[in-house]
C-alpha positions in Angstrom: 1.1 82.4 -112.0 -1.3 81.0 -114.4 -3.4 78.7 -112.1 -3.9 78.1 -108.4 -2.0 75.9 -106.3 -3.1 73.7 -103.2 -0.4 73.5 -100.9 -1.0 72.0 -97.3 -4.7 72.0 -98.2 -5.0 75.7 -98.8 -5.6 77.3 -102.0 -2.8 79.8 -103.2 -3.9 82.2 -106.1 -2.8 85.9 -106.9 -4.4 87.5 -104.1 -2.7 85.2 -101.7 0.6 85.6 -103.2 0.5 89.3 -103.3 -0.4 89.3 -99.5 2.5 87.0 -98.5 5.1 89.2 -100.7 3.6 92.3 -99.1 4.2 90.8 -95.6 7.8 89.5 -96.5 8.3 93.2 -97.5 6.8 94.7 -94.4 8.1 92.3 -91.7 10.5 89.8 -93.2 13.6 91.3 -91.2 11.7 89.8 -88.2 12.4 86.3 -89.5 10.6 83.2 -91.2 8.9 82.0 -87.9 7.5 85.5 -87.5 6.2 85.4 -91.1 4.5 82.2 -90.5 2.9 83.2 -87.4 1.7 86.5 -88.7 0.2 84.8 -91.8 -1.5 82.3 -89.5 -2.9 85.3 -87.8 -4.2 86.7 -90.8 -5.8 83.7 -92.3 -6.9 82.6 -88.9 -5.6 79.2 -89.9 -5.9 76.8 -87.0 -5.6 73.0 -86.2 -8.9 71.6 -85.3 -7.6 72.0 -81.3 -7.4 75.9 -82.1 -3.9 76.3 -82.2 -2.3 78.0 -85.3 -1.0 75.8 -88.1 2.4 77.5 -87.7 4.6 74.2 -89.0 2.2 73.7 -91.9 2.5 77.6 -92.6 6.4 77.3 -92.6 6.5 74.2 -94.8 3.9 76.0 -97.1 5.9 79.3 -97.3 9.1 76.8 -98.2 7.3 75.1 -101.0 6.1 78.7 -102.6 9.9 79.6 -102.5 11.0 76.2 -103.9 8.8 77.0 -106.8 10.3 80.5 -107.3 7.1 82.4 -106.4 8.4 84.2 -103.5 11.9 85.0 -101.7 11.9 84.3 -98.0 14.6 86.3 -95.9 17.6 84.6 -94.8 17.1 82.3 -91.9 18.1 84.2 -88.6 19.4 80.9 -87.2 21.0 77.8 -88.9 18.4 75.2 -90.1 19.0 71.6 -89.3 20.9 69.5 -91.8 18.8 66.8 -93.4 18.7 63.5 -91.3 19.4 65.6 -88.0 18.8 63.5 -85.0 18.0 65.2 -81.6 20.4 64.4 -78.8 18.6 62.5 -76.0 19.9 61.9 -72.6 21.3 58.5 -71.7 19.1 56.8 -69.3 20.6 55.8 -66.2 19.7 53.2 -63.8 17.4 51.3 -66.0 16.4 47.8 -65.3 17.5 45.5 -68.2 17.1 42.3 -66.5 15.0 40.0 -68.8 11.5 40.0 -69.0 10.1 36.6 -70.1 7.1 34.3 -69.9 3.6 34.0 -71.5 1.2 36.8 -72.5 -1.3 35.3 -70.2 0.9 35.7 -67.1 2.1 39.1 -67.5 -1.3 40.6 -68.8 -2.4 41.9 -65.6 0.8 43.8 -64.9 0.7 45.6 -68.1 -0.2 49.4 -68.3 -0.4 51.5 -71.3 0.0 55.3 -70.3 -0.2 58.2 -72.5 2.8 60.3 -72.5 2.2 63.7 -70.7 4.5 65.7 -68.6 8.4 66.4 -69.1 9.6 63.1 -67.0 7.7 60.8 -69.3 8.4 62.5 -72.2 12.2 62.5 -71.4 12.0 58.9 -70.7 10.0 58.1 -73.9 12.6 60.0 -76.1 15.5 58.5 -74.3 14.1 54.9 -74.9 13.5 55.6 -78.6 16.9 57.5 -79.3 18.8 54.5 -77.3 17.1 51.3 -78.6 15.0 52.2 -81.8 16.8 51.4 -84.9 15.5 54.7 -86.4 16.6 56.7 -83.4 14.6 59.6 -82.1 13.9 62.7 -84.6 11.9 65.9 -83.6 8.4 65.1 -84.6 6.3 67.4 -86.5 2.5 68.0 -86.3 0.4 66.1 -84.1 1.8 63.6 -81.7 0.5 61.0 -79.3 2.9 59.0 -77.4 2.5 56.1 -75.0 4.7 54.1 -72.7 3.8 50.7 -71.7 4.6 49.7 -68.1 5.1 46.0 -66.6 4.6 47.1 -62.9 7.1 49.8 -62.4 9.4 49.1 -65.5 8.9 50.6 -68.6 9.0 47.7 -71.5 7.7 49.2 -74.7 7.0 52.5 -76.7 4.3 53.5 -79.3 4.1 57.1 -80.9 1.4 58.4 -83.7 1.4 61.4 -85.9 0.0 63.0 -89.1 -0.3 60.5 -92.2 1.8 60.7 -95.2 0.4 63.3 -97.6 0.4 61.1 -100.9 0.7 57.1 -100.9 -0.4 55.4 -103.9 -1.2 52.1 -102.5 -3.0 53.4 -99.5 -5.0 56.1 -101.7 -5.9 53.4 -104.1 -7.1 51.3 -101.1 -9.4 54.1 -99.7 -10.6 55.3 -103.3 -10.6 58.9 -102.9 -9.9 61.7 -105.2 -7.1 64.1 -104.7 -9.7 66.9 -103.6 -11.0 64.2 -100.9 -7.5 63.3 -99.8 -6.4 67.1 -99.5 -9.8 67.7 -97.2 -9.7 64.4 -95.2 -6.1 63.5 -94.6 -6.5 64.8 -91.0 -8.9 61.7 -90.3 -5.8 59.6 -91.0 -3.1 58.8 -88.4 0.3 57.1 -88.8 2.0 55.1 -86.4 5.7 56.6 -86.8 7.4 54.6 -83.8 6.9 50.9 -82.1 9.5 49.8 -79.9 9.7 46.8 -77.6 12.7 46.7 -75.3 15.5 44.1 -76.5 15.2 42.2 -73.1 11.6 41.8 -73.1 10.8 38.3 -74.8 7.1 37.5 -74.4 5.4 35.7 -77.4 2.8 37.5 -79.0 3.1 40.9 -76.9 3.6 43.0 -80.1 0.3 42.3 -81.6 -1.4 42.7 -78.2 0.2 46.0 -77.6 -0.8 47.2 -81.0 -4.4 46.1 -80.5 -4.6 47.7 -77.2 -3.3 51.2 -78.4 -5.4 51.2 -81.2 -8.4 51.0 -79.0 -7.1 54.3 -77.2 -5.9 56.3 -80.2 -9.3 57.5 -81.6 -10.5 58.8 -78.0 -7.3 60.1 -77.2 -6.9 61.8 -80.5 -10.3 63.3 -80.4 -9.4 64.8 -76.9 -6.1 66.5 -77.5 -6.8 67.5 -81.1 -10.5 67.8 -81.4 -10.2 65.8 -84.7 -11.8 62.2 -85.4 -9.4 59.7 -86.9 -10.8 56.6 -89.0 -7.8 55.0 -90.6 -4.4 54.2 -89.1 -1.3 53.5 -91.4 2.3 52.5 -90.7 5.4 51.5 -92.7 7.7 48.6 -92.2 11.4 48.0 -93.8 10.7 45.3 -96.0 14.3 44.1 -96.0 14.3 44.2 -92.1 10.8 43.1 -90.9 8.2 40.7 -92.2 5.3 42.4 -90.4 4.0 39.6 -88.5 2.8 41.3 -85.4 0.9 43.7 -87.4 -0.5 40.9 -89.5 -1.7 39.0 -86.0 -3.1 42.5 -85.1 -5.3 42.3 -88.2 -3.5 45.2 -90.0 -3.8 44.9 -93.9 -0.6 45.1 -95.9 -1.7 47.1 -99.4 1.5 47.3 -101.1 5.1 49.0 -101.1 6.5 52.6 -101.0 8.7 53.7 -103.7 11.6 54.4 -101.6 11.1 57.8 -101.0 10.4 59.7 -97.8 6.7 59.6 -96.3 6.7 63.5 -97.4 9.2 63.7 -100.1 6.9 65.4 -103.0 10.2 66.5 -104.8 11.5 63.2 -105.2 14.7 64.0 -103.8 15.4 61.3 -101.0 15.9 57.6 -101.7 15.7 55.0 -99.0 14.7 51.6 -98.2 11.3 50.4 -99.4 8.7 49.8 -97.1 5.3 47.8 -96.8 2.4 49.8 -96.3 0.2 48.6 -93.6 -3.4 50.0 -92.9 -5.9 49.5 -90.0 -9.6 50.8 -90.3 -10.7 52.2 -86.9 -14.2 52.4 -88.0 -16.3 50.2 -90.3 -17.5 53.1 -92.3 -14.0 54.6 -92.9 -14.2 54.8 -96.5 -17.7 56.7 -96.5 -16.0 59.3 -94.1 -12.8 59.6 -96.1 -14.7 59.7 -99.6 -17.7 61.9 -98.4 -18.9 63.9 -101.6 -19.0 67.7 -101.4 -15.4 68.5 -100.1 
């Protein structure tokens, strides 16, 4: 290798490659997950909340193998095929009678709750898997999930995760350099799912829920992951949705994707083009994301 690489915001040079290759020789038979865990321990590579960056490390190893720089041991278990969707339990006994009326008449009954615990997580996953057009997929990285209740009935779901690694329209809007993006990407959060159940017909509910959730996310993200976030992003399938609710909630449409997956760095996946929407969580988000000396 003639130059250093930066993968998952880590510099990988000759010394790092020698370490990884030696680790593969010594402990490779114990599996790829073991290798990523051991590498996190050796590097003391942690998330802001103190947990090891095991998923990021596994992705880093796969990228090195794709470049022909290392040879990973065979997987101990079959990998999930591209596009795999987790099976979710069918929800029984869900009240699907219509919810109608004005937002003003319903507002006092609404409660936005962060998903915690197996029971609420099962409900969230079941609703997304059953009623969201993208279905449920196992998330990677940091996640916050919310359920919205009208009295005892769930009526909506929202979830948030890591930002897309590279996004031309977003990056131009922010104005950060490559090195700043690599260092400051954790300050951006992605809304990856938003669902209002199909029997809920309340005008302006979507934009109101977006606004309410945006008020919660920075505090909750800081509490769970010890990481500040200053900008939110999301993607809307252009041929399916106009994004009116996001516009009404003061999100900004800054462009369109090229039709690849949000982290498709090798240009292997083609998909529908999506509009890119951003919401500043702080007025000084550019100063934070473009801070010098990174």
